[in-house]
PyMOL Python script that loads the backbone (N, CA, C, O; Angstrom):
from pymol import cmd

cmd.read_pdbstr("""\
ATOM      1  N   MET A   1      24.538-158.807-122.704  1.00  0.00           N
ATOM      2  CA  MET A   1      25.767-159.572-121.451  1.00  0.00           C
ATOM      3  C   MET A   1      26.973-158.943-121.604  1.00  0.00           C
ATOM      4  O   MET A   1      27.253-158.646-122.766  1.00  0.00           O
ATOM      5  N   SER A   2      28.006-158.570-120.497  1.00  0.00           N
ATOM      6  CA  SER A   2      28.908-158.092-120.483  1.00  0.00           C
ATOM      7  C   SER A   2      30.480-158.753-120.926  1.00  0.00           C
ATOM      8  O   SER A   2      30.431-159.976-120.802  1.00  0.00           O
ATOM      9  N   SER A   3      31.423-158.426-121.257  1.00  0.00           N
ATOM     10  CA  SER A   3      32.463-159.270-122.018  1.00  0.00           C
ATOM     11  C   SER A   3      33.057-160.072-120.769  1.00  0.00           C
ATOM     12  O   SER A   3      33.933-160.844-121.157  1.00  0.00           O
ATOM     13  N   THR A   4      32.819-160.132-119.203  1.00  0.00           N
ATOM     14  CA  THR A   4      33.484-160.542-118.655  1.00  0.00           C
ATOM     15  C   THR A   4      32.865-161.675-118.771  1.00  0.00           C
ATOM     16  O   THR A   4      33.574-162.613-119.136  1.00  0.00           O
ATOM     17  N   THR A   5      31.298-161.980-118.495  1.00  0.00           N
ATOM     18  CA  THR A   5      30.206-162.338-118.856  1.00  0.00           C
ATOM     19  C   THR A   5      30.448-163.835-119.271  1.00  0.00           C
ATOM     20  O   THR A   5      30.539-164.976-118.818  1.00  0.00           O
ATOM     21  N   ASP A   6      30.507-162.867-120.770  1.00  0.00           N
ATOM     22  CA  ASP A   6      30.832-164.169-121.941  1.00  0.00           C
ATOM     23  C   ASP A   6      31.866-164.748-121.884  1.00  0.00           C
ATOM     24  O   ASP A   6      31.753-165.948-122.134  1.00  0.00           O
ATOM     25  N   LYS A   7      33.490-164.192-121.511  1.00  0.00           N
ATOM     26  CA  LYS A   7      34.296-165.084-121.273  1.00  0.00           C
ATOM     27  C   LYS A   7      34.057-166.217-120.337  1.00  0.00           C
ATOM     28  O   LYS A   7      34.306-167.343-120.766  1.00  0.00           O
ATOM     29  N   ILE A   8      33.685-166.108-119.325  1.00  0.00           N
ATOM     30  CA  ILE A   8      33.745-166.942-117.858  1.00  0.00           C
ATOM     31  C   ILE A   8      32.616-168.098-118.785  1.00  0.00           C
ATOM     32  O   ILE A   8      33.006-169.221-119.102  1.00  0.00           O
ATOM     33  N   LYS A   9      30.937-167.487-119.187  1.00  0.00           N
ATOM     34  CA  LYS A   9      30.496-168.755-120.082  1.00  0.00           C
ATOM     35  C   LYS A   9      31.036-169.411-120.816  1.00  0.00           C
ATOM     36  O   LYS A   9      30.802-170.615-120.705  1.00  0.00           O
ATOM     37  N   GLY A  10      32.298-168.840-122.238  1.00  0.00           N
ATOM     38  CA  GLY A  10      33.042-169.830-123.052  1.00  0.00           C
ATOM     39  C   GLY A  10      33.652-170.347-121.997  1.00  0.00           C
ATOM     40  O   GLY A  10      33.156-171.472-121.941  1.00  0.00           O
ATOM     41  N   ALA A  11      34.272-170.271-121.279  1.00  0.00           N
ATOM     42  CA  ALA A  11      35.327-170.937-120.709  1.00  0.00           C
ATOM     43  C   ALA A  11      34.867-172.023-119.898  1.00  0.00           C
ATOM     44  O   ALA A  11      35.652-172.970-119.848  1.00  0.00           O
ATOM     45  N   ALA A  12      33.634-172.156-119.148  1.00  0.00           N
ATOM     46  CA  ALA A  12      32.924-173.072-118.836  1.00  0.00           C
ATOM     47  C   ALA A  12      32.096-173.815-119.900  1.00  0.00           C
ATOM     48  O   ALA A  12      31.574-174.821-119.421  1.00  0.00           O
ATOM     49  N   ASN A  13      31.820-173.616-121.204  1.00  0.00           N
ATOM     50  CA  ASN A  13      31.203-174.351-121.883  1.00  0.00           C
ATOM     51  C   ASN A  13      32.268-175.225-122.661  1.00  0.00           C
ATOM     52  O   ASN A  13      32.049-176.415-122.890  1.00  0.00           O
ATOM     53  N   GLU A  14      33.538-174.527-123.096  1.00  0.00           N
ATOM     54  CA  GLU A  14      35.061-175.071-123.091  1.00  0.00           C
ATOM     55  C   GLU A  14      35.173-176.709-122.468  1.00  0.00           C
ATOM     56  O   GLU A  14      35.124-177.876-122.858  1.00  0.00           O
ATOM     57  N   ALA A  15      35.318-176.074-121.495  1.00  0.00           N
ATOM     58  CA  ALA A  15      35.394-176.850-119.847  1.00  0.00           C
ATOM     59  C   ALA A  15      34.378-178.396-120.141  1.00  0.00           C
ATOM     60  O   ALA A  15      34.691-179.552-120.424  1.00  0.00           O
ATOM     61  N   LEU A  16      33.548-177.956-119.990  1.00  0.00           N
ATOM     62  CA  LEU A  16      32.310-178.851-119.962  1.00  0.00           C
ATOM     63  C   LEU A  16      32.008-179.927-121.837  1.00  0.00           C
ATOM     64  O   LEU A  16      31.727-181.111-122.024  1.00  0.00           O
ATOM     65  N   GLY A  17      32.211-178.949-122.675  1.00  0.00           N
ATOM     66  CA  GLY A  17      32.613-179.964-124.278  1.00  0.00           C
ATOM     67  C   GLY A  17      33.496-180.827-124.171  1.00  0.00           C
ATOM     68  O   GLY A  17      33.390-181.936-124.693  1.00  0.00           O
ATOM     69  N   LYS A  18      34.765-180.355-123.297  1.00  0.00           N
ATOM     70  CA  LYS A  18      35.739-181.564-123.396  1.00  0.00           C
ATOM     71  C   LYS A  18      35.566-182.728-122.485  1.00  0.00           C
ATOM     72  O   LYS A  18      35.976-183.869-122.699  1.00  0.00           O
ATOM     73  N   ALA A  19      34.991-182.361-121.573  1.00  0.00           N
ATOM     74  CA  ALA A  19      34.583-183.157-120.374  1.00  0.00           C
ATOM     75  C   ALA A  19      33.076-184.021-121.302  1.00  0.00           C
ATOM     76  O   ALA A  19      33.453-185.131-121.678  1.00  0.00           O
ATOM     77  N   LYS A  20      32.571-183.928-121.438  1.00  0.00           N
ATOM     78  CA  LYS A  20      31.838-184.590-122.596  1.00  0.00           C
ATOM     79  C   LYS A  20      31.760-185.583-123.606  1.00  0.00           C
ATOM     80  O   LYS A  20      30.904-186.390-123.968  1.00  0.00           O
ATOM     81  N   GLN A  21      33.218-185.200-124.045  1.00  0.00           N
ATOM     82  CA  GLN A  21      33.590-185.687-124.964  1.00  0.00           C
ATOM     83  C   GLN A  21      34.763-187.209-124.754  1.00  0.00           C
ATOM     84  O   GLN A  21      34.882-188.301-125.309  1.00  0.00           O
ATOM     85  N   GLY A  22      35.549-186.365-123.466  1.00  0.00           N
ATOM     86  CA  GLY A  22      35.937-187.372-122.561  1.00  0.00           C
ATOM     87  C   GLY A  22      35.596-188.213-122.602  1.00  0.00           C
ATOM     88  O   GLY A  22      36.150-189.140-123.193  1.00  0.00           O
ATOM     89  N   ILE A  23      33.919-188.329-121.651  1.00  0.00           N
ATOM     90  CA  ILE A  23      33.295-189.367-121.230  1.00  0.00           C
ATOM     91  C   ILE A  23      32.829-190.362-122.468  1.00  0.00           C
ATOM     92  O   ILE A  23      32.765-191.578-122.284  1.00  0.00           O
ATOM     93  N   GLY A  24      32.515-189.769-123.720  1.00  0.00           N
ATOM     94  CA  GLY A  24      31.988-190.180-124.791  1.00  0.00           C
ATOM     95  C   GLY A  24      33.240-191.017-124.641  1.00  0.00           C
ATOM     96  O   GLY A  24      33.274-191.835-123.722  1.00  0.00           O
ATOM     97  N   ASP A  25      34.251-190.892-125.443  1.00  0.00           N
ATOM     98  CA  ASP A  25      35.252-191.456-125.421  1.00  0.00           C
ATOM     99  C   ASP A  25      35.180-192.607-124.586  1.00  0.00           C
ATOM    100  O   ASP A  25      34.754-193.439-125.387  1.00  0.00           O
ATOM    101  N   VAL A  26      35.306-193.146-123.597  1.00  0.00           N
ATOM    102  CA  VAL A  26      35.889-193.735-122.616  1.00  0.00           C
ATOM    103  C   VAL A  26      34.812-194.479-122.701  1.00  0.00           C
ATOM    104  O   VAL A  26      35.043-195.683-122.816  1.00  0.00           O
ATOM    105  N   THR A  27      33.259-194.027-122.674  1.00  0.00           N
ATOM    106  CA  THR A  27      32.068-195.090-123.212  1.00  0.00           C
ATOM    107  C   THR A  27      31.821-195.494-124.609  1.00  0.00           C
ATOM    108  O   THR A  27      31.041-196.357-125.012  1.00  0.00           O
ATOM    109  N   ASN A  28      32.516-194.821-125.204  1.00  0.00           N
ATOM    110  CA  ASN A  28      32.072-195.324-126.484  1.00  0.00           C
ATOM    111  C   ASN A  28      30.805-194.994-127.394  1.00  0.00           C
ATOM    112  O   ASN A  28      30.228-195.593-128.301  1.00  0.00           O
ATOM    113  N   ASN A  29      30.577-193.405-126.552  1.00  0.00           N
ATOM    114  CA  ASN A  29      28.757-192.769-126.972  1.00  0.00           C
ATOM    115  C   ASN A  29      29.506-191.875-127.891  1.00  0.00           C
ATOM    116  O   ASN A  29      30.271-191.010-127.462  1.00  0.00           O
ATOM    117  N   ASP A  30      29.308-192.063-129.043  1.00  0.00           N
ATOM    118  CA  ASP A  30      29.094-190.952-129.888  1.00  0.00           C
ATOM    119  C   ASP A  30      28.512-189.706-130.054  1.00  0.00           C
ATOM    120  O   ASP A  30      29.136-188.727-130.463  1.00  0.00           O
ATOM    121  N   LYS A  31      27.133-189.707-129.699  1.00  0.00           N
ATOM    122  CA  LYS A  31      26.309-188.995-129.349  1.00  0.00           C
ATOM    123  C   LYS A  31      26.894-187.747-128.097  1.00  0.00           C
ATOM    124  O   LYS A  31      26.778-186.523-128.159  1.00  0.00           O
ATOM    125  N   LEU A  32      27.360-188.363-127.303  1.00  0.00           N
ATOM    126  CA  LEU A  32      27.666-187.526-126.414  1.00  0.00           C
ATOM    127  C   LEU A  32      29.134-186.894-126.579  1.00  0.00           C
ATOM    128  O   LEU A  32      29.494-185.787-126.179  1.00  0.00           O
ATOM    129  N   LYS A  33      29.988-187.974-127.343  1.00  0.00           N
ATOM    130  CA  LYS A  33      31.330-186.797-128.206  1.00  0.00           C
ATOM    131  C   LYS A  33      30.560-185.772-129.174  1.00  0.00           C
ATOM    132  O   LYS A  33      30.991-184.631-129.009  1.00  0.00           O
ATOM    133  N   ALA A  34      29.708-185.842-129.979  1.00  0.00           N
ATOM    134  CA  ALA A  34      29.191-185.416-130.470  1.00  0.00           C
ATOM    135  C   ALA A  34      28.689-183.903-130.177  1.00  0.00           C
ATOM    136  O   ALA A  34      28.864-182.983-130.976  1.00  0.00           O
ATOM    137  N   GLU A  35      27.996-183.759-128.834  1.00  0.00           N
ATOM    138  CA  GLU A  35      27.380-182.667-128.115  1.00  0.00           C
ATOM    139  C   GLU A  35      28.460-181.964-127.450  1.00  0.00           C
ATOM    140  O   GLU A  35      28.533-180.738-127.528  1.00  0.00           O
ATOM    141  N   GLY A  36      29.613-182.908-126.561  1.00  0.00           N
ATOM    142  CA  GLY A  36      30.482-182.499-126.336  1.00  0.00           C
ATOM    143  C   GLY A  36      31.036-181.646-127.420  1.00  0.00           C
ATOM    144  O   GLY A  36      30.969-180.464-127.083  1.00  0.00           O
ATOM    145  N   ALA A  37      31.539-181.806-128.554  1.00  0.00           N
ATOM    146  CA  ALA A  37      32.173-181.057-129.815  1.00  0.00           C
ATOM    147  C   ALA A  37      31.657-179.773-130.122  1.00  0.00           C
ATOM    148  O   ALA A  37      32.183-178.669-130.259  1.00  0.00           O
ATOM    149  N   ALA A  38      30.063-180.351-130.224  1.00  0.00           N
ATOM    150  CA  ALA A  38      29.286-178.856-129.632  1.00  0.00           C
ATOM    151  C   ALA A  38      29.745-177.973-129.426  1.00  0.00           C
ATOM    152  O   ALA A  38      30.346-177.032-129.945  1.00  0.00           O
ATOM    153  N   GLN A  39      29.048-178.741-127.620  1.00  0.00           N
ATOM    154  CA  GLN A  39      29.795-177.432-126.753  1.00  0.00           C
ATOM    155  C   GLN A  39      31.043-176.211-126.355  1.00  0.00           C
ATOM    156  O   GLN A  39      31.225-175.145-125.766  1.00  0.00           O
ATOM    157  N   GLU A  40      31.716-177.292-127.180  1.00  0.00           N
ATOM    158  CA  GLU A  40      32.973-176.864-127.021  1.00  0.00           C
ATOM    159  C   GLU A  40      33.099-175.634-127.740  1.00  0.00           C
ATOM    160  O   GLU A  40      33.708-174.648-127.325  1.00  0.00           O
ATOM    161  N   LEU A  41      32.371-175.747-129.066  1.00  0.00           N
ATOM    162  CA  LEU A  41      32.771-174.527-130.275  1.00  0.00           C
ATOM    163  C   LEU A  41      31.599-173.549-129.925  1.00  0.00           C
ATOM    164  O   LEU A  41      31.462-172.490-130.537  1.00  0.00           O
ATOM    165  N   LYS A  42      30.617-174.008-128.750  1.00  0.00           N
ATOM    166  CA  LYS A  42      30.105-172.806-128.666  1.00  0.00           C
ATOM    167  C   LYS A  42      30.522-171.740-127.491  1.00  0.00           C
ATOM    168  O   LYS A  42      30.114-170.619-127.186  1.00  0.00           O
ATOM    169  N   GLY A  43      31.612-172.696-126.934  1.00  0.00           N
ATOM    170  CA  GLY A  43      32.287-171.420-125.670  1.00  0.00           C
ATOM    171  C   GLY A  43      33.159-170.930-126.307  1.00  0.00           C
ATOM    172  O   GLY A  43      33.676-169.914-125.842  1.00  0.00           O
ATOM    173  N   LYS A  44      33.730-171.558-127.826  1.00  0.00           N
ATOM    174  CA  LYS A  44      35.035-170.780-127.911  1.00  0.00           C
ATOM    175  C   LYS A  44      34.312-169.617-128.236  1.00  0.00           C
ATOM    176  O   LYS A  44      34.549-168.486-127.811  1.00  0.00           O
ATOM    177  N   ALA A  45      33.186-170.039-129.210  1.00  0.00           N
ATOM    178  CA  ALA A  45      32.418-168.467-130.164  1.00  0.00           C
ATOM    179  C   ALA A  45      32.068-166.948-128.570  1.00  0.00           C
ATOM    180  O   ALA A  45      32.148-165.720-128.571  1.00  0.00           O
ATOM    181  N   GLN A  46      31.674-168.054-127.426  1.00  0.00           N
ATOM    182  CA  GLN A  46      31.534-167.303-126.599  1.00  0.00           C
ATOM    183  C   GLN A  46      32.035-166.163-125.947  1.00  0.00           C
ATOM    184  O   GLN A  46      31.568-165.102-125.535  1.00  0.00           O
ATOM    185  N   GLY A  47      33.684-166.992-125.999  1.00  0.00           N
ATOM    186  CA  GLY A  47      35.170-166.220-125.547  1.00  0.00           C
ATOM    187  C   GLY A  47      35.415-165.123-126.762  1.00  0.00           C
ATOM    188  O   GLY A  47      35.908-164.036-126.463  1.00  0.00           O
ATOM    189  N   THR A  48      35.138-165.358-127.855  1.00  0.00           N
ATOM    190  CA  THR A  48      35.383-164.640-128.872  1.00  0.00           C
ATOM    191  C   THR A  48      34.604-163.598-128.917  1.00  0.00           C
ATOM    192  O   THR A  48      35.284-162.659-129.331  1.00  0.00           O
ATOM    193  N   VAL A  49      33.244-163.180-128.653  1.00  0.00           N
ATOM    194  CA  VAL A  49      32.289-162.027-128.457  1.00  0.00           C
ATOM    195  C   VAL A  49      32.673-161.402-127.459  1.00  0.00           C
ATOM    196  O   VAL A  49      32.453-160.196-127.350  1.00  0.00           O
ATOM    197  N   GLY A  50      33.482-162.278-126.310  1.00  0.00           N
ATOM    198  CA  GLY A  50      33.928-161.467-125.205  1.00  0.00           C
ATOM    199  C   GLY A  50      34.930-160.855-125.209  1.00  0.00           C
ATOM    200  O   GLY A  50      35.378-159.956-124.497  1.00  0.00           O
ATOM    201  N   ASP A  51      35.458-161.656-126.498  1.00  0.00           N
ATOM    202  CA  ASP A  51      36.988-161.086-126.759  1.00  0.00           C
ATOM    203  C   ASP A  51      36.635-159.061-127.710  1.00  0.00           C
ATOM    204  O   ASP A  51      37.278-158.012-127.677  1.00  0.00           O
ATOM    205  N   ALA A  52      35.291-159.490-128.409  1.00  0.00           N
ATOM    206  CA  ALA A  52      35.452-158.612-129.095  1.00  0.00           C
ATOM    207  C   ALA A  52      34.680-158.061-128.946  1.00  0.00           C
ATOM    208  O   ALA A  52      34.233-157.553-129.974  1.00  0.00           O
ATOM    209  N   LYS A  53      34.009-157.761-127.753  1.00  0.00           N
ATOM    210  CA  LYS A  53      33.291-156.721-126.976  1.00  0.00           C
ATOM    211  C   LYS A  53      34.150-156.022-125.987  1.00  0.00           C
ATOM    212  O   LYS A  53      33.740-155.035-125.376  1.00  0.00           O
ATOM    213  N   SER A  54      35.387-156.541-125.814  1.00  0.00           N
ATOM    214  CA  SER A  54      36.786-155.874-124.626  1.00  0.00           C
ATOM    215  C   SER A  54      37.422-154.827-125.406  1.00  0.00           C
ATOM    216  O   SER A  54      37.901-153.811-124.903  1.00  0.00           O
ATOM    217  N   ALA A  55      37.414-155.250-127.363  1.00  0.00           N
ATOM    218  CA  ALA A  55      38.024-154.639-127.833  1.00  0.00           C
ATOM    219  C   ALA A  55      37.421-153.396-128.537  1.00  0.00           C
ATOM    220  O   ALA A  55      38.110-152.607-129.183  1.00  0.00           O
ATOM    221  N   VAL A  56      36.314-153.300-128.394  1.00  0.00           N
ATOM    222  CA  VAL A  56      35.066-152.540-129.050  1.00  0.00           C
ATOM    223  C   VAL A  56      35.598-151.672-127.954  1.00  0.00           C
ATOM    224  O   VAL A  56      36.586-151.006-128.261  1.00  0.00           O
ATOM    225  N   LYS A  57      35.132-151.545-126.719  1.00  0.00           N
ATOM    226  CA  LYS A  57      35.353-150.636-125.152  1.00  0.00           C
ATOM    227  C   LYS A  57      36.225-150.391-125.079  1.00  0.00           C
ATOM    228  O   LYS A  57      36.323-149.190-124.826  1.00  0.00           O
ATOM    229  N   SER A  58      37.347-151.002-125.179  1.00  0.00           N
ATOM    230  CA  SER A  58      38.804-150.307-124.539  1.00  0.00           C
ATOM    231  C   SER A  58      39.193-149.250-125.949  1.00  0.00           C
ATOM    232  O   SER A  58      40.043-148.373-125.791  1.00  0.00           O
ATOM    233  N   ALA A  59      38.455-149.435-127.392  1.00  0.00           N
ATOM    234  CA  ALA A  59      38.571-148.573-128.061  1.00  0.00           C
ATOM    235  C   ALA A  59      37.971-147.229-128.542  1.00  0.00           C
ATOM    236  O   ALA A  59      38.413-146.342-129.272  1.00  0.00           O
ATOM    237  N   THR A  60      36.322-147.463-127.595  1.00  0.00           N
ATOM    238  CA  THR A  60      35.851-146.418-127.467  1.00  0.00           C
ATOM    239  C   THR A  60      35.875-145.759-126.557  1.00  0.00           C
ATOM    240  O   THR A  60      35.292-144.675-126.576  1.00  0.00           O
ATOM    241  N   ASP A  61      36.917-146.427-124.878  1.00  0.00           N
ATOM    242  CA  ASP A  61      37.440-145.337-124.138  1.00  0.00           C
ATOM    243  C   ASP A  61      38.540-144.741-124.309  1.00  0.00           C
ATOM    244  O   ASP A  61      38.823-143.891-123.465  1.00  0.00           O
ATOM    245  N   LYS A  62      39.485-144.978-125.410  1.00  0.00           N
ATOM    246  CA  LYS A  62      40.174-144.017-126.339  1.00  0.00           C
ATOM    247  C   LYS A  62      39.836-142.945-126.635  1.00  0.00           C
ATOM    248  O   LYS A  62      40.556-141.974-126.399  1.00  0.00           O
ATOM    249  N   LEU A  63      38.786-142.852-127.161  1.00  0.00           N
ATOM    250  CA  LEU A  63      37.674-141.810-127.605  1.00  0.00           C
ATOM    251  C   LEU A  63      37.791-140.676-126.734  1.00  0.00           C
ATOM    252  O   LEU A  63      37.035-139.715-126.868  1.00  0.00           O
TER     253      LEU A  63
END
""", "prot")
cmd.dss("prot")
cmd.show_as("cartoon", "prot")
cmd.util.cbc("prot")
cmd.orient("prot")
C-alpha cells in the first residue's frame, strides 16, 4: 500500500473506532467499547506506518 492509502485507512479506522466507543458508552456495551478502542489503535498504527513510508520516500528522493 502507498503511504496515502495507509493514512486514509488509518483515519477511517480511528473514526470508526471512536464511533463504536461512543455507541458502546451510550448503550453500556463493554464489548463494543473494547472493539472501538482496538480499532482506533489499529487506525493510529496505520497512520504511523503511512507517515514512516512518506519519510522514507522523502529521504530516498533526496539521494
